[in-house]
KENULO-875849 format. One record per atom (N, C-alpha, C): x, y, z; residue in one letter; residue number from 1; atom name. Coordinates in pm, 1 decimal. Layout:
@x: X | y: Y | z: Z | residuo: A | num: NUM | atomo: CA
...
END
This chain:
@x: -6809.0 | y: -823.0 | z: 4235.0 | residuo: M | num: 1 | atomo: N
@x: -6794.9 | y: -685.1 | z: 4192.1 | residuo: M | num: 1 | atomo: CA
@x: -6928.7 | y: -635.6 | z: 4139.3 | residuo: M | num: 1 | atomo: C
@x: -6980.1 | y: -526.4 | z: 4190.4 | residuo: P | num: 2 | atomo: N
@x: -7109.4 | y: -475.7 | z: 4143.6 | residuo: P | num: 2 | atomo: CA
@x: -7097.1 | y: -404.8 | z: 4008.7 | residuo: P | num: 2 | atomo: C
@x: -7202.3 | y: -413.1 | z: 3931.7 | residuo: Y | num: 3 | atomo: N
@x: -7212.6 | y: -340.2 | z: 3805.4 | residuo: Y | num: 3 | atomo: CA
@x: -7334.0 | y: -249.5 | z: 3815.3 | residuo: Y | num: 3 | atomo: C
@x: -7316.2 | y: -123.2 | z: 3787.8 | residuo: L | num: 4 | atomo: N
@x: -7426.1 | y: -27.3 | z: 3796.5 | residuo: L | num: 4 | atomo: CA
@x: -7497.1 | y: -15.1 | z: 3662.9 | residuo: L | num: 4 | atomo: C
@x: -7627.8 | y: -1.1 | z: 3668.6 | residuo: S | num: 5 | atomo: N
@x: -7709.9 | y: 22.5 | z: 3550.1 | residuo: S | num: 5 | atomo: CA
@x: -7810.1 | y: 131.2 | z: 3583.1 | residuo: S | num: 5 | atomo: C
@x: -7849.2 | y: 202.7 | z: 3480.5 | residuo: K | num: 6 | atomo: N
@x: -7949.4 | y: 306.8 | z: 3497.9 | residuo: K | num: 6 | atomo: CA
@x: -8077.3 | y: 260.7 | z: 3427.3 | residuo: K | num: 6 | atomo: C
@x: -8189.9 | y: 275.1 | z: 3495.0 | residuo: L | num: 7 | atomo: N
@x: -8318.4 | y: 240.9 | z: 3436.1 | residuo: L | num: 7 | atomo: CA
@x: -8354.0 | y: 346.0 | z: 3332.0 | residuo: L | num: 7 | atomo: C
@x: -8388.8 | y: 301.3 | z: 3213.1 | residuo: Q | num: 8 | atomo: N
@x: -8426.4 | y: 392.9 | z: 3105.9 | residuo: Q | num: 8 | atomo: CA
@x: -8575.3 | y: 377.2 | z: 3078.2 | residuo: Q | num: 8 | atomo: C
@x: -8641.1 | y: 487.4 | z: 3046.3 | residuo: V | num: 9 | atomo: N
@x: -8783.5 | y: 486.2 | z: 3017.3 | residuo: V | num: 9 | atomo: CA
@x: -8806.5 | y: 554.2 | z: 2883.5 | residuo: V | num: 9 | atomo: C
@x: -8883.3 | y: 487.8 | z: 2797.7 | residuo: I | num: 10 | atomo: N
@x: -8923.4 | y: 545.7 | z: 2669.4 | residuo: I | num: 10 | atomo: CA
@x: -9074.1 | y: 568.8 | z: 2678.9 | residuo: I | num: 10 | atomo: C
@x: -9115.6 | y: 693.2 | z: 2658.9 | residuo: E | num: 11 | atomo: N
@x: -9258.4 | y: 725.8 | z: 2665.9 | residuo: E | num: 11 | atomo: CA
@x: -9308.7 | y: 763.8 | z: 2528.0 | residuo: E | num: 11 | atomo: C
@x: -9414.0 | y: 694.5 | z: 2488.0 | residuo: R | num: 12 | atomo: N
@x: -9481.5 | y: 724.9 | z: 2360.8 | residuo: R | num: 12 | atomo: CA
@x: -9629.1 | y: 745.7 | z: 2392.7 | residuo: R | num: 12 | atomo: C
@x: -9667.9 | y: 869.8 | z: 2407.1 | residuo: G | num: 13 | atomo: N
@x: -9805.9 | y: 898.2 | z: 2447.8 | residuo: G | num: 13 | atomo: CA
@x: -9826.8 | y: 847.8 | z: 2589.6 | residuo: G | num: 13 | atomo: C
@x: -9927.9 | y: 760.5 | z: 2606.5 | residuo: Q | num: 14 | atomo: N
@x: -9955.1 | y: 705.6 | z: 2739.5 | residuo: Q | num: 14 | atomo: CA
@x: -9881.9 | y: 574.0 | z: 2763.3 | residuo: Q | num: 14 | atomo: C
@x: -9813.3 | y: 522.9 | z: 2662.7 | residuo: N | num: 15 | atomo: N
@x: -9740.1 | y: 397.0 | z: 2677.4 | residuo: N | num: 15 | atomo: CA
@x: -9597.6 | y: 423.8 | z: 2724.9 | residuo: N | num: 15 | atomo: C
@x: -9552.7 | y: 342.9 | z: 2821.7 | residuo: R | num: 16 | atomo: N
@x: -9416.7 | y: 353.1 | z: 2872.3 | residuo: R | num: 16 | atomo: CA
@x: -9349.8 | y: 217.5 | z: 2863.2 | residuo: R | num: 16 | atomo: C
@x: -9224.0 | y: 216.4 | z: 2824.4 | residuo: Q | num: 17 | atomo: N
@x: -9142.5 | y: 95.8 | z: 2825.3 | residuo: Q | num: 17 | atomo: CA
@x: -9019.4 | y: 123.9 | z: 2909.5 | residuo: Q | num: 17 | atomo: C
@x: -8986.2 | y: 27.5 | z: 2995.0 | residuo: Y | num: 18 | atomo: N
@x: -8870.9 | y: 40.4 | z: 3083.3 | residuo: Y | num: 18 | atomo: CA
@x: -8761.3 | y: -54.0 | z: 3035.5 | residuo: Y | num: 18 | atomo: C
@x: -8639.4 | y: -6.6 | z: 3038.8 | residuo: Y | num: 19 | atomo: N
@x: -8525.2 | y: -85.7 | z: 2994.6 | residuo: Y | num: 19 | atomo: CA
@x: -8418.1 | y: -87.7 | z: 3102.6 | residuo: Y | num: 19 | atomo: C
@x: -8368.2 | y: -206.0 | z: 3130.6 | residuo: L | num: 20 | atomo: N
@x: -8251.0 | y: -222.2 | z: 3216.1 | residuo: L | num: 20 | atomo: CA
@x: -8140.8 | y: -277.2 | z: 3127.5 | residuo: L | num: 20 | atomo: C
@x: -8031.6 | y: -207.5 | z: 3121.0 | residuo: I | num: 21 | atomo: N
@x: -7920.1 | y: -249.4 | z: 3036.8 | residuo: I | num: 21 | atomo: CA
@x: -7828.0 | y: -339.6 | z: 3117.2 | residuo: I | num: 21 | atomo: C
@x: -7792.0 | y: -450.8 | z: 3059.9 | residuo: C | num: 22 | atomo: N
@x: -7696.5 | y: -542.3 | z: 3122.4 | residuo: C | num: 22 | atomo: CA
@x: -7556.8 | y: -502.5 | z: 3075.0 | residuo: C | num: 22 | atomo: C
@x: -7468.3 | y: -464.4 | z: 3166.8 | residuo: P | num: 23 | atomo: N
@x: -7333.1 | y: -425.3 | z: 3126.2 | residuo: P | num: 23 | atomo: CA
@x: -7261.3 | y: -538.8 | z: 3052.2 | residuo: P | num: 23 | atomo: C
@x: -7183.8 | y: -505.0 | z: 2950.9 | residuo: A | num: 24 | atomo: N
@x: -7116.1 | y: -604.1 | z: 2867.3 | residuo: A | num: 24 | atomo: CA
@x: -7030.7 | y: -703.1 | z: 2946.3 | residuo: A | num: 24 | atomo: C
@x: -6953.2 | y: -660.0 | z: 3047.2 | residuo: P | num: 25 | atomo: N
@x: -6873.2 | y: -758.2 | z: 3121.3 | residuo: P | num: 25 | atomo: CA
@x: -6960.3 | y: -861.6 | z: 3194.3 | residuo: P | num: 25 | atomo: C
@x: -7075.0 | y: -816.9 | z: 3245.3 | residuo: L | num: 26 | atomo: N
@x: -7165.6 | y: -908.4 | z: 3313.4 | residuo: L | num: 26 | atomo: CA
@x: -7230.2 | y: -1004.9 | z: 3213.7 | residuo: L | num: 26 | atomo: C
@x: -7273.2 | y: -953.4 | z: 3099.1 | residuo: A | num: 27 | atomo: N
@x: -7332.0 | y: -1038.6 | z: 2995.7 | residuo: A | num: 27 | atomo: CA
@x: -7231.4 | y: -1141.7 | z: 2946.2 | residuo: A | num: 27 | atomo: C
@x: -7105.2 | y: -1101.3 | z: 2931.5 | residuo: A | num: 28 | atomo: N
@x: -7000.9 | y: -1194.5 | z: 2887.4 | residuo: A | num: 28 | atomo: CA
@x: -6976.4 | y: -1301.7 | z: 2993.3 | residuo: A | num: 28 | atomo: C
@x: -6974.1 | y: -1262.0 | z: 3121.1 | residuo: A | num: 29 | atomo: N
@x: -6951.0 | y: -1358.1 | z: 3228.8 | residuo: A | num: 29 | atomo: CA
@x: -7065.1 | y: -1459.5 | z: 3237.5 | residuo: A | num: 29 | atomo: C
@x: -7186.1 | y: -1416.2 | z: 3203.6 | residuo: L | num: 30 | atomo: N
@x: -7302.9 | y: -1505.0 | z: 3206.9 | residuo: L | num: 30 | atomo: CA
@x: -7323.6 | y: -1577.8 | z: 3074.7 | residuo: L | num: 30 | atomo: C
@x: -7240.5 | y: -1548.1 | z: 2975.2 | residuo: D | num: 31 | atomo: N
@x: -7248.1 | y: -1609.4 | z: 2843.2 | residuo: D | num: 31 | atomo: CA
@x: -7385.2 | y: -1588.5 | z: 2779.4 | residuo: D | num: 31 | atomo: C
@x: -7437.8 | y: -1464.9 | z: 2791.1 | residuo: F | num: 32 | atomo: N
@x: -7564.6 | y: -1431.9 | z: 2727.9 | residuo: F | num: 32 | atomo: CA
@x: -7548.3 | y: -1433.0 | z: 2576.6 | residuo: F | num: 32 | atomo: C
@x: -7653.6 | y: -1472.0 | z: 2507.4 | residuo: A | num: 33 | atomo: N
@x: -7654.3 | y: -1471.7 | z: 2361.5 | residuo: A | num: 33 | atomo: CA
@x: -7766.3 | y: -1381.4 | z: 2311.4 | residuo: A | num: 33 | atomo: C
@x: -7744.4 | y: -1320.2 | z: 2197.8 | residuo: K | num: 34 | atomo: N
@x: -7846.0 | y: -1234.5 | z: 2136.5 | residuo: K | num: 34 | atomo: CA
@x: -7972.9 | y: -1316.6 | z: 2113.3 | residuo: K | num: 34 | atomo: C
@x: -8086.7 | y: -1261.9 | z: 2152.8 | residuo: G | num: 35 | atomo: N
@x: -8214.1 | y: -1328.6 | z: 2131.1 | residuo: G | num: 35 | atomo: CA
@x: -8251.8 | y: -1428.3 | z: 2239.8 | residuo: G | num: 35 | atomo: C
@x: -8164.7 | y: -1447.7 | z: 2336.4 | residuo: E | num: 36 | atomo: N
@x: -8194.1 | y: -1541.5 | z: 2445.1 | residuo: E | num: 36 | atomo: CA
@x: -8310.3 | y: -1488.7 | z: 2528.7 | residuo: E | num: 36 | atomo: C
@x: -8399.6 | y: -1577.7 | z: 2569.7 | residuo: Q | num: 37 | atomo: N
@x: -8513.5 | y: -1537.5 | z: 2651.5 | residuo: Q | num: 37 | atomo: CA
@x: -8479.9 | y: -1556.5 | z: 2798.7 | residuo: Q | num: 37 | atomo: C
@x: -8516.0 | y: -1454.3 | z: 2876.9 | residuo: L | num: 38 | atomo: N
@x: -8492.0 | y: -1456.6 | z: 3020.2 | residuo: L | num: 38 | atomo: CA
@x: -8623.7 | y: -1435.4 | z: 3092.5 | residuo: L | num: 38 | atomo: C
@x: -8634.6 | y: -1493.5 | z: 3210.0 | residuo: E | num: 39 | atomo: N
@x: -8754.9 | y: -1480.3 | z: 3291.6 | residuo: E | num: 39 | atomo: CA
@x: -8719.2 | y: -1397.9 | z: 3415.1 | residuo: E | num: 39 | atomo: C
@x: -8797.5 | y: -1296.7 | z: 3444.0 | residuo: W | num: 40 | atomo: N
@x: -8775.5 | y: -1213.6 | z: 3560.9 | residuo: W | num: 40 | atomo: CA
@x: -8873.0 | y: -1257.7 | z: 3668.6 | residuo: W | num: 40 | atomo: C
@x: -8821.8 | y: -1282.0 | z: 3788.7 | residuo: V | num: 41 | atomo: N
@x: -8904.3 | y: -1326.1 | z: 3900.5 | residuo: V | num: 41 | atomo: CA
@x: -8889.3 | y: -1225.2 | z: 4014.2 | residuo: V | num: 41 | atomo: C
@x: -8999.9 | y: -1166.8 | z: 4054.6 | residuo: L | num: 42 | atomo: N
@x: -8999.1 | y: -1068.9 | z: 4162.4 | residuo: L | num: 42 | atomo: CA
@x: -9001.9 | y: -1141.8 | z: 4296.2 | residuo: L | num: 42 | atomo: C
@x: -8898.8 | y: -1122.2 | z: 4377.5 | residuo: K | num: 43 | atomo: N
@x: -8890.5 | y: -1185.1 | z: 4509.9 | residuo: K | num: 43 | atomo: CA
@x: -8956.0 | y: -1094.9 | z: 4614.9 | residuo: K | num: 43 | atomo: C
@x: -8923.4 | y: -968.3 | z: 4613.2 | residuo: D | num: 44 | atomo: N
@x: -8985.6 | y: -867.3 | z: 4698.1 | residuo: D | num: 44 | atomo: CA
@x: -8962.3 | y: -732.6 | z: 4630.0 | residuo: D | num: 44 | atomo: C
@x: -8998.2 | y: -627.7 | z: 4695.0 | residuo: R | num: 45 | atomo: N
@x: -8989.8 | y: -494.6 | z: 4632.6 | residuo: R | num: 45 | atomo: CA
@x: -8848.6 | y: -454.1 | z: 4593.4 | residuo: R | num: 45 | atomo: C
@x: -8746.4 | y: -512.0 | z: 4656.3 | residuo: N | num: 46 | atomo: N
@x: -8608.0 | y: -474.9 | z: 4629.7 | residuo: N | num: 46 | atomo: CA
@x: -8525.9 | y: -583.8 | z: 4564.0 | residuo: N | num: 46 | atomo: C
@x: -8585.4 | y: -698.8 | z: 4538.1 | residuo: T | num: 47 | atomo: N
@x: -8508.1 | y: -811.8 | z: 4487.9 | residuo: T | num: 47 | atomo: CA
@x: -8582.9 | y: -883.6 | z: 4376.2 | residuo: T | num: 47 | atomo: C
@x: -8513.1 | y: -907.8 | z: 4266.8 | residuo: F | num: 48 | atomo: N
@x: -8568.6 | y: -994.3 | z: 4163.9 | residuo: F | num: 48 | atomo: CA
@x: -8459.0 | y: -1082.7 | z: 4108.4 | residuo: F | num: 48 | atomo: C
@x: -8500.7 | y: -1194.0 | z: 4049.2 | residuo: E | num: 49 | atomo: N
@x: -8407.7 | y: -1287.5 | z: 3986.2 | residuo: E | num: 49 | atomo: CA
@x: -8429.2 | y: -1284.2 | z: 3836.6 | residuo: E | num: 49 | atomo: C
@x: -8323.5 | y: -1308.0 | z: 3764.1 | residuo: I | num: 50 | atomo: N
@x: -8334.4 | y: -1326.9 | z: 3620.0 | residuo: I | num: 50 | atomo: CA
@x: -8293.1 | y: -1470.5 | z: 3593.9 | residuo: I | num: 50 | atomo: C
@x: -8381.5 | y: -1546.3 | z: 3530.7 | residuo: R | num: 51 | atomo: N
@x: -8354.2 | y: -1686.7 | z: 3503.4 | residuo: R | num: 51 | atomo: CA
@x: -8345.7 | y: -1709.6 | z: 3352.8 | residuo: R | num: 51 | atomo: C
@x: -8248.9 | y: -1788.1 | z: 3315.2 | residuo: R | num: 52 | atomo: N
@x: -8234.0 | y: -1828.3 | z: 3175.2 | residuo: R | num: 52 | atomo: CA
@x: -8334.4 | y: -1940.4 | z: 3149.7 | residuo: R | num: 52 | atomo: C
@x: -8414.8 | y: -1927.1 | z: 3045.7 | residuo: L | num: 53 | atomo: N
@x: -8511.3 | y: -2031.1 | z: 3012.4 | residuo: L | num: 53 | atomo: CA
@x: -8440.7 | y: -2143.9 | z: 2938.0 | residuo: L | num: 53 | atomo: C
@x: -8468.1 | y: -2268.8 | z: 2975.0 | residuo: P | num: 54 | atomo: N
@x: -8402.8 | y: -2382.0 | z: 2907.8 | residuo: P | num: 54 | atomo: CA
@x: -8430.7 | y: -2381.3 | z: 2757.5 | residuo: P | num: 54 | atomo: C
@x: -8326.0 | y: -2398.7 | z: 2679.6 | residuo: G | num: 55 | atomo: N
@x: -8340.7 | y: -2405.6 | z: 2534.5 | residuo: G | num: 55 | atomo: CA
@x: -8369.5 | y: -2273.7 | z: 2466.7 | residuo: G | num: 55 | atomo: C
@x: -8357.9 | y: -2161.0 | z: 2538.7 | residuo: S | num: 56 | atomo: N
@x: -8392.5 | y: -2032.8 | z: 2476.5 | residuo: S | num: 56 | atomo: CA
@x: -8276.6 | y: -1969.1 | z: 2402.2 | residuo: S | num: 56 | atomo: C
@x: -8154.4 | y: -2012.0 | z: 2431.9 | residuo: A | num: 57 | atomo: N
@x: -8038.5 | y: -1952.1 | z: 2366.5 | residuo: A | num: 57 | atomo: CA
@x: -8031.5 | y: -1995.9 | z: 2222.0 | residuo: A | num: 57 | atomo: C
@x: -8011.4 | y: -1903.6 | z: 2129.7 | residuo: P | num: 58 | atomo: N
@x: -7996.3 | y: -1942.2 | z: 1989.7 | residuo: P | num: 58 | atomo: CA
@x: -7870.4 | y: -2029.4 | z: 1971.4 | residuo: P | num: 58 | atomo: C
@x: -7875.6 | y: -2119.4 | z: 1877.6 | residuo: A | num: 59 | atomo: N
@x: -7758.8 | y: -2204.3 | z: 1852.0 | residuo: A | num: 59 | atomo: CA
@x: -7642.7 | y: -2117.4 | z: 1806.5 | residuo: A | num: 59 | atomo: C
@x: -7525.8 | y: -2142.2 | z: 1862.5 | residuo: K | num: 60 | atomo: N
@x: -7407.7 | y: -2065.8 | z: 1822.4 | residuo: K | num: 60 | atomo: CA
@x: -7355.9 | y: -2119.2 | z: 1690.6 | residuo: K | num: 60 | atomo: C
@x: -7304.6 | y: -2028.6 | z: 1611.1 | residuo: A | num: 61 | atomo: N
@x: -7250.6 | y: -2068.8 | z: 1480.3 | residuo: A | num: 61 | atomo: CA
@x: -7131.1 | y: -2160.3 | z: 1499.6 | residuo: A | num: 61 | atomo: C
@x: -7128.7 | y: -2266.2 | z: 1420.5 | residuo: K | num: 62 | atomo: N
@x: -7014.2 | y: -2358.6 | z: 1425.8 | residuo: K | num: 62 | atomo: CA
@x: -6897.2 | y: -2297.0 | z: 1353.5 | residuo: K | num: 62 | atomo: C
@x: -6779.0 | y: -2321.3 | z: 1403.9 | residuo: A | num: 63 | atomo: N
@x: -6658.1 | y: -2269.2 | z: 1339.1 | residuo: A | num: 63 | atomo: CA
@x: -6641.7 | y: -2337.2 | z: 1204.0 | residuo: A | num: 63 | atomo: C
@x: -6605.0 | y: -2259.2 | z: 1104.1 | residuo: S | num: 64 | atomo: N
@x: -6587.5 | y: -2317.2 | z: 971.4 | residuo: S | num: 64 | atomo: CA
@x: -6458.2 | y: -2398.5 | z: 968.5 | residuo: S | num: 64 | atomo: C
@x: -6463.5 | y: -2509.2 | z: 897.6 | residuo: R | num: 65 | atomo: N
@x: -6345.1 | y: -2595.7 | z: 885.6 | residuo: R | num: 65 | atomo: CA
@x: -6272.0 | y: -2563.8 | z: 758.2 | residuo: R | num: 65 | atomo: C
@x: -6138.8 | y: -2566.5 | z: 763.8 | residuo: S | num: 66 | atomo: N
@x: -6060.5 | y: -2535.4 | z: 643.4 | residuo: S | num: 66 | atomo: CA
@x: -6028.8 | y: -2659.0 | z: 565.9 | residuo: S | num: 66 | atomo: C
END
C-alpha cells in the first residue's frame, strides 16, 4: 500500500532545508524510534533507499515491574 508524502521546504535567507515526512503508519510498521539515525542512498534520479544504521536506535524504556 503506498503512502503519500509532500516535500516541505523551509527557507531562511539563502539557506534551504528540505523535509520528507514519514507517515505514522509507515513509521510504526518499520518500528522507527525517535532519534534513530537513517542513511539515505541515492540509486538514481527517481529512486533512493533509506537504511537503518546499526546500533542507531535509542534503547527502549524497560517496562516497570510491580
